[in-house]
C-alpha positions as CSV (number, residue, x, y, z in Angstrom):
1,M,-26.3,67.9,-126.9
2,E,-24.8,64.9,-124.9
3,I,-27.0,61.8,-124.7
4,P,-26.5,59.3,-121.9
5,H,-25.7,56.1,-123.2
6,S,-27.7,54.2,-120.8
7,K,-30.8,55.8,-122.2
8,L,-30.3,54.4,-125.7
9,S,-31.6,50.9,-126.7
10,A,-28.9,48.5,-127.0
11,E,-29.8,48.3,-130.6
12,A,-29.5,52.0,-131.3
13,L,-26.3,52.2,-129.3
14,R,-24.6,49.6,-131.2
15,A,-25.7,50.9,-134.6
16,I,-24.0,54.3,-133.4
17,I,-21.1,52.6,-132.4
18,E,-20.7,50.5,-135.7
19,E,-21.1,53.6,-137.9
20,F,-18.5,55.5,-135.9
21,I,-15.9,52.7,-136.3
22,S,-16.7,52.1,-139.9
23,R,-16.4,55.9,-140.6
24,E,-13.7,56.7,-138.4
25,G,-11.0,54.1,-139.1
26,S,-8.7,53.3,-136.1
27,D,-5.2,52.2,-135.7
28,Y,-5.4,49.5,-133.0
29,G,-1.6,48.8,-133.3
30,P,-0.1,45.8,-135.4
31,G,-2.9,43.4,-134.4
32,E,-6.0,42.8,-136.1
33,Y,-9.4,43.2,-134.5
34,S,-12.9,42.2,-135.3
35,L,-15.9,44.5,-135.4
36,E,-16.9,42.9,-132.2
37,D,-13.7,43.6,-130.5
38,K,-13.8,47.1,-131.5
39,V,-17.6,47.4,-130.3
40,V,-16.5,46.1,-126.8
41,H,-13.6,48.4,-126.9
42,V,-15.9,51.4,-127.4
43,M,-18.5,50.0,-124.8
44,K,-15.8,50.1,-122.1
45,Q,-15.2,53.6,-122.9
46,L,-18.5,54.7,-122.5
47,E,-18.8,52.8,-119.2
48,R,-15.8,54.2,-118.0
49,G,-17.0,57.6,-118.9
50,E,-14.1,58.3,-121.4
51,V,-16.5,58.6,-124.5
52,S,-19.7,60.2,-124.8
53,V,-22.7,60.1,-127.4
54,T,-23.8,63.5,-128.6
55,F,-26.8,64.3,-131.0
56,D,-26.5,67.5,-133.2
57,A,-30.0,68.6,-134.0
58,K,-29.0,70.7,-137.0
59,S,-27.3,68.0,-138.8
60,D,-29.8,65.3,-137.0
61,T,-26.4,63.0,-136.5
62,C,-25.0,61.1,-133.5
63,N,-21.3,61.0,-132.8
64,L,-19.0,59.8,-130.2
65,V,-16.4,62.2,-128.8
66,S,-13.7,61.6,-126.1
67,I,-14.1,63.3,-122.8
68,R,-10.6,63.5,-122.0
């Protein structure tokens, strides 16, 4: 089920994003990016509608998925 990111508290949304970043591992090219840089990047993707927050009731987990 899709959860509108605007319906989540700032703290809950940040926790979901940070958990996703830490488990997914990302290739941001040759540069180094801080956790804060990565969080901002994902937030911008959410705001542009490129990424969505989903919740799986069976596993009781949230995830971020690309909409493209």
